[in-house]
C-alpha positions in Angstrom: 28.6 -35.3 51.2 32.0 -36.0 50.0 32.3 -37.7 46.5 34.8 -40.0 45.1 35.5 -41.8 42.2 33.2 -44.9 43.4 30.1 -42.5 43.0 28.4 -42.8 39.9 25.3 -40.5 38.8 23.9 -43.2 37.0 24.7 -46.7 38.0 23.3 -50.1 38.1 21.1 -51.7 41.1 24.4 -53.2 42.6 25.9 -49.6 42.2 28.8 -50.3 39.3 29.1 -48.1 36.7 26.6 -48.6 33.7 27.9 -48.5 30.1 27.3 -45.3 28.2 25.8 -47.2 25.1 23.7 -49.1 27.4 22.1 -45.5 28.9 22.3 -43.8 25.1 20.2 -46.6 23.8 17.6 -46.5 26.6 17.1 -43.0 26.3 16.4 -43.3 22.5 14.0 -46.0 23.1 12.5 -44.0 25.9 12.2 -40.7 23.8 10.1 -42.8 20.9 8.3 -44.4 23.3 7.4 -41.1 25.1 6.7 -39.4 21.4 8.7 -36.1 22.4 11.3 -34.4 20.5 14.6 -35.8 20.2 17.4 -34.1 22.2 20.9 -35.4 23.3 21.3 -37.0 26.5 23.3 -34.0 28.1 20.4 -31.4 27.1 18.4 -32.7 29.8 21.1 -31.2 32.3 20.3 -27.8 30.8 16.7 -28.2 30.4 16.5 -29.3 34.0 18.4 -25.9 35.2 16.3 -23.6 32.8 13.1 -25.5 35.0 14.9 -24.8 38.1 15.6 -21.0 37.4 11.9 -20.5 36.2 10.4 -22.0 39.2 12.6 -19.7 41.2 14.9 -22.4 42.5 18.6 -21.3 43.5 21.3 -21.9 41.2 23.8 -22.1 43.6 24.5 -25.6 45.3 26.4 -26.2 48.6 28.2 -29.5 48.5 
């Protein structure tokens, strides 16, 4: 898959970019609602990587 500047990790339903403040506020709301320890949004990347390694997934991605 060839990614361009028009591809976003997080986008609105129409594909347009989402304001980072909107994502941050929603993330804080979801953390509070779930009753879990507060972490930074970026920490999700590390958490995901750790879990994938723990279950034996390959850490090398071919794009």
